[in-house]
N, C-alpha and C positions, 0 to 999 in steps of 0.2 A: 576409915579402914574397915569398920564393921559393915558398912554398906557394900563395899566391894566383895567381902567374903560371902555375903548373902546372894549377891548377883552371880558369883562363881558357883555357889551351891545350886542356885536355880538353873543355871545353864547345864550343870552336870546332871541334874534331875531330868531336864528335858532330853538330854542325850541318852540317858539310861532308859527313859520312857520310850523313845523312838526305837531303841534296840528291843525293848520288850514287845512293842507292837509288831515289829518285823518278825520276831520269833513266833509270836502268838498267831500270826496270820499265815505262817508257813503251812503248806499243805503236805503233811507228812503222816506216815503211819508206821506201825511196827516198831522196830528198834530205834528208828530215827526220832520217834515221838518222845522217847525217854531222854534223848539228848536235848531236844527242844524244851522239855519240862525242866531239865537241869539248868539250861540257860535262863529260862524265865525265873526260876527260883533264885539263882545267883544274882540276877539283876535286881530282883525284889530285895534281896539282902543288902546289896550295895546302896539301893535307894533308901532303905531304912537307916542304914549307917550314916548317910549324908544328912538325912533329916534330923536324926538324934544328935549328931556331932555339931552341925552348923546351925540349924534353926533353934534347937533346944539348948545349945551351948554345952553339951556334955563333953566336948573336946577339952575343956578345962579341968576335968576330973578323970584321972586315969582309972580309978576304981569303978566309977559308974559307967564309963565307956566300955571297960572290959566286961562288966556285969551284963549290960545290955547286948553287947556283941555275943556273949555266950548264949543268952536267952534267944536272940534272933536266929543264930545259926543252929541251935538245937531244934527250934521250931521248924526251920526250913529243912533240916535233915529228917525230921519226923514227917513233914509234908511230902518229901521225896519218897520216903519209904512207903507211905500210904499210897502214893501214886503208882509206884512200882508194883506193889501187891495188888492194887485194884486193876491195873492194866494187864495183869497176868505175866509180867516180865520179871 
């Protein structure tokens, strides 16, 4: 069963990575760039969640899962804020 969970996590990571590549290679400018940046950051957050929960086994501990979720999403929110400020939007 553990082997199947890892394969599902790997497939999920591949799908999220494909989505990231599609968004990152989009030729956009202006306000649309903010939406693309948001999508890339969200996908990065989901990938981090999959890695922590499945590969590192944090899904068995509700406390650590929530703690890392909070840290990841705070970091991504800060990254988004810095992107928005830096892009003048």
